[in-house]
C-alpha positions in Angstrom: -21.3 -0.4 26.6 -17.7 -0.1 27.7 -15.9 -1.6 24.8 -12.4 -0.4 24.1 -12.7 -0.8 20.3 -16.1 1.0 20.3 -14.5 3.8 22.3 -11.8 4.1 19.6 -14.4 4.3 16.9 -16.3 7.0 19.0 -12.9 8.8 19.5 -13.1 8.7 23.3 -9.9 6.8 23.2 -7.3 8.2 20.7 -5.7 5.8 18.2 -3.5 6.1 15.2 -5.3 4.3 12.3 -3.0 2.6 9.9 -5.9 2.0 7.5 -9.6 2.9 7.6 -12.7 2.5 5.6 -16.3 3.3 6.4 -16.7 -0.1 8.1 -13.2 -1.2 9.3 -10.1 0.2 10.9 -6.6 -1.1 11.5 -4.3 -0.2 14.5 -1.0 -1.6 15.8 -1.4 -4.1 18.6 -0.3 -2.6 22.0 1.4 -5.9 22.9 2.9 -7.1 19.6 3.9 -10.8 19.2 5.8 -10.2 16.0 7.7 -7.4 14.2 4.4 -6.5 12.5 1.3 -7.1 14.6 -1.9 -5.2 13.7 -5.5 -5.5 14.6 -8.3 -5.4 11.9 -11.5 -4.3 13.6 -15.0 -3.7 12.4 -16.4 -0.3 13.5 -19.8 -1.9 14.2 -19.9 -3.8 17.5 -20.1 -7.5 16.8 -18.9 -9.5 19.9 -17.4 -12.5 18.0 -17.9 -14.8 15.1 -20.9 -16.4 16.7 -22.8 -13.1 16.2 -22.4 -13.1 12.5 -25.8 -13.1 10.7 -27.0 -12.7 7.2 -27.5 -9.0 8.0 -23.9 -8.4 9.1 -21.8 -11.1 7.4 -20.7 -8.7 4.7 -18.3 -7.3 7.3 -16.1 -10.3 6.6 -15.6 -9.1 3.1 -14.6 -5.7 4.3 -12.2 -7.3 6.8 -10.6 -9.5 4.1 -10.1 -6.5 1.9 -8.6 -4.5 4.8 -6.2 -7.3 5.5 -5.1 -7.4 1.8 -4.6 -3.7 1.8 -2.8 -3.3 5.1 -0.4 -6.3 4.4 0.6 -4.6 1.1 1.0 -1.3 2.9 3.2 -2.8 5.5 5.2 -4.8 3.0 4.4 -8.2 4.3 2.0 -9.4 1.7 4.6 -11.1 -0.5 6.6 -12.7 2.3 3.6 -14.0 4.2 1.7 -13.4 7.4 -0.6 -15.1 9.9 -4.2 -14.1 10.6 -5.7 -15.1 13.9 -9.3 -14.6 15.3 -9.7 -15.6 18.9 -13.3 -16.4 19.5 -14.9 -16.6 22.9 -13.3 -17.2 26.3 -11.9 -20.6 25.6 -10.6 -19.3 22.3 -8.5 -16.7 24.1 -10.7 -13.7 23.2 -9.9 -10.9 25.6 -11.9 -8.0 24.1 -15.4 -9.0 23.3 -15.5 -7.2 19.9 -14.7 -9.1 16.7 -11.2 -8.5 15.6 -8.4 -10.2 13.7 -4.7 -10.2 14.5 -2.3 -10.0 11.5 1.3 -10.9 12.3 4.2 -10.8 10.0 7.6 -9.2 9.2 9.4 -12.4 10.3 8.8 -16.1 10.3 5.7 -16.7 12.5 6.0 -20.1 14.2 4.1 -21.2 17.2 2.3 -17.9 17.7 -1.4 -18.5 18.3 
């Protein structure tokens, strides 16, 4: 499988993790749409929200806790932030590996 996020997990592509647990990591987006724009990514390959099952849905808890931790770390938790998950081709998903965009550090209007 040639998945950029899996290659980051496997360390074949170098990346600077802002936050990491056993199941999730956070990196800066290479093409930021706000002052703060990070990606929260599960280490296990799940293509998108449609692939969530009873066996893997606990990853959503890990993602939520990672978002909480990294927004506090980046000092945007109190002022607010936007979380976006593009799902599938029509939803604008470019990389077929579940991930969440967290944008903040300024008023986020019209960014989708």
